[in-house]
Residue frames as qw, qx, qy, qz and C-alpha x, y, z in Angstrom:
[[0.029, -0.672, -0.739, -0.038, 80.94, 75.34, -3.84],
 [0.095, -0.782, -0.205, 0.581, 81.27, 78.95, -2.31],
 [0.193, -0.319, 0.494, 0.786, 83.29, 79.80, -5.59],
 [0.054, 0.335, 0.825, 0.452, 80.42, 78.48, -7.67],
 [0.085, -0.769, -0.596, 0.218, 77.85, 80.41, -5.72],
 [0.224, -0.677, 0.050, 0.699, 79.83, 83.55, -6.09],
 [0.120, -0.111, 0.670, 0.724, 80.39, 83.16, -9.85],
 [0.012, 0.544, 0.804, 0.240, 76.56, 82.31, -10.33],
 [0.107, -0.834, -0.415, 0.348, 75.51, 85.42, -8.35],
 [0.237, -0.526, 0.303, 0.759, 78.02, 87.57, -10.25],
 [0.113, 0.086, 0.752, 0.644, 76.97, 86.31, -13.63],
 [0.008, -0.696, -0.717, -0.030, 73.23, 86.88, -12.74],
 [0.091, -0.793, -0.140, 0.586, 74.05, 90.52, -11.69],
 [0.166, -0.317, 0.541, 0.761, 76.12, 91.02, -14.83],
 [0.140, 0.387, 0.825, 0.388, 73.16, 89.45, -17.02],
 [0.055, -0.800, -0.550, 0.233, 70.77, 91.85, -15.39],
 [0.168, -0.680, 0.107, 0.706, 72.88, 94.79, -16.05],
 [0.102, -0.138, 0.669, 0.723, 73.21, 93.94, -19.77],
 [0.088, 0.568, 0.808, 0.130, 69.51, 93.26, -20.04],
 [0.031, -0.855, -0.314, 0.411, 68.79, 96.87, -18.84],
 [0.052, -0.694, 0.359, 0.622, 71.44, 98.26, -21.28],
 [0.835, 0.391, 0.386, 0.012, 70.44, 97.00, -24.78],
 [0.414, 0.865, -0.273, -0.073, 73.29, 98.97, -26.46],
 [0.193, -0.646, 0.738, -0.025, 76.05, 96.73, -24.93],
 [0.775, 0.135, -0.606, -0.122, 77.02, 93.19, -25.91],
 [0.827, -0.528, 0.140, -0.130, 77.05, 90.83, -22.92],
 [0.175, -0.689, 0.699, 0.083, 80.61, 89.72, -22.04],
 [0.709, 0.043, 0.704, -0.013, 79.47, 86.05, -22.93],
 [0.625, 0.746, 0.207, -0.105, 78.78, 87.33, -26.44],
 [0.169, 0.869, -0.462, -0.042, 82.23, 88.76, -26.78],
 [0.500, -0.410, 0.762, 0.001, 83.61, 85.47, -25.59],
 [0.757, 0.354, 0.548, -0.038, 81.68, 83.59, -28.27],
 [0.485, 0.872, -0.064, -0.016, 82.77, 85.96, -30.93],
 [0.169, -0.789, 0.589, 0.044, 86.37, 85.75, -29.75],
 [0.631, -0.152, 0.761, -0.015, 86.35, 81.92, -29.91],
 [0.735, 0.520, 0.436, -0.008, 84.69, 81.66, -33.30],
 [0.290, 0.931, -0.212, -0.059, 86.98, 84.36, -34.75],
 [0.306, -0.670, 0.675, 0.043, 90.14, 82.62, -33.32],
 [0.770, 0.094, 0.627, 0.070, 89.30, 79.27, -34.86],
 [0.588, 0.793, 0.147, 0.064, 89.21, 81.01, -38.32],
 [0.118, 0.920, -0.368, 0.065, 92.34, 82.97, -37.65],
 [0.537, -0.501, 0.678, 0.045, 94.34, 80.10, -36.12],
 [0.803, 0.318, 0.484, 0.137, 93.53, 77.75, -39.18],
 [0.476, 0.874, -0.018, 0.094, 94.82, 80.50, -41.34],
 [0.210, -0.833, 0.511, -0.025, 97.91, 80.92, -39.33],
 [0.739, -0.246, 0.624, 0.058, 98.61, 77.10, -39.31],
 [0.760, 0.562, 0.288, 0.153, 98.19, 76.86, -43.18],
 [0.269, 0.938, -0.185, 0.118, 100.47, 79.88, -43.67],
 [0.401, -0.699, 0.592, -0.028, 103.02, 78.68, -41.25],
 [0.841, 0.006, 0.537, 0.064, 103.00, 75.29, -42.92],
 [0.667, 0.717, 0.163, 0.120, 103.48, 76.61, -46.23],
 [0.137, 0.920, -0.331, 0.159, 106.37, 78.75, -45.19],
 [0.364, -0.615, 0.691, -0.107, 108.20, 76.32, -42.98],
 [0.624, 0.273, -0.674, -0.287, 107.12, 73.04, -44.59],
 [0.290, 0.084, -0.889, 0.345, 106.79, 71.53, -41.31],
 [0.452, -0.551, -0.518, -0.472, 103.37, 70.70, -39.80],
 [0.605, -0.516, -0.492, 0.354, 104.49, 70.41, -36.10],
 [0.287, -0.109, -0.100, 0.946, 106.09, 73.87, -36.31],
 [0.205, -0.330, -0.371, -0.843, 102.99, 75.24, -37.86],
 [0.588, -0.574, -0.556, -0.126, 100.78, 73.77, -35.10],
 [0.556, -0.347, -0.341, 0.674, 103.20, 75.31, -32.52],
 [0.070, 0.037, 0.085, 0.993, 102.97, 78.72, -34.01],
 [0.365, -0.434, -0.616, -0.546, 99.10, 78.20, -34.28],
 [0.595, -0.514, -0.586, 0.194, 98.79, 77.29, -30.61],
 [0.346, -0.304, -0.236, 0.856, 100.85, 80.40, -29.32],
 [0.135, -0.182, -0.368, -0.902, 98.89, 82.65, -31.79],
 [0.438, -0.488, -0.697, -0.289, 95.67, 81.17, -30.63],
 [0.477, -0.594, -0.495, 0.418, 96.07, 82.03, -26.82],
 [0.289, -0.304, -0.067, 0.905, 97.55, 85.49, -27.34],
 [0.092, -0.149, -0.444, -0.879, 95.23, 86.63, -29.85],
 [0.369, -0.575, -0.711, -0.166, 92.16, 85.42, -27.96],
 [0.428, -0.564, -0.411, 0.575, 93.15, 87.48, -25.03],
 [0.168, -0.173, 0.183, 0.953, 93.95, 90.58, -27.20],
 [0.187, -0.366, -0.671, -0.617, 90.67, 90.29, -29.09],
 [0.360, -0.643, -0.668, 0.103, 88.50, 90.00, -25.91],
 [0.279, -0.573, -0.238, 0.733, 90.04, 93.18, -24.44],
 [0.090, -0.017, 0.446, 0.890, 89.79, 94.95, -27.79],
 [0.233, -0.501, -0.733, -0.396, 86.15, 93.97, -28.04],
 [0.389, -0.649, -0.561, 0.336, 85.44, 95.26, -24.46],
 [0.225, -0.361, 0.018, 0.905, 87.12, 98.61, -25.14],
 [0.103, -0.130, -0.538, -0.826, 85.08, 99.10, -28.39],
 [0.310, -0.569, -0.757, -0.087, 81.86, 98.16, -26.39],
 [0.320, -0.617, -0.366, 0.618, 82.63, 100.98, -24.04],
 [0.109, -0.187, 0.241, 0.946, 82.88, 103.53, -26.93],
 [0.376, 0.562, 0.537, -0.504, 79.54, 105.09, -27.84],
 [0.191, 0.533, -0.368, -0.738, 80.54, 106.14, -31.31],
 [0.319, 0.145, -0.781, -0.517, 78.35, 104.45, -33.94],
 [0.046, -0.304, -0.925, 0.225, 75.87, 103.03, -31.51],
 [0.191, -0.518, -0.382, -0.741, 72.18, 104.18, -31.71]]
């Protein structure tokens, strides 16, 4: 319960900071973009892995590992780019 309150207060504070700064994407937007892109990317990886290995279980194993690692990499990549002012109005 205390953790829920801390998380709620932190997310409200963060949301207010991003409302004030219209040039930044809110972290939740970055998370949504990360998830949607990874669905597409992982399906691609599974299909390619299946074609190369001929084994669907191996293809799904590769896809699962790739899904987890690339979501983390993309999220941090997105946050770094969000901090760069180049190309923003």
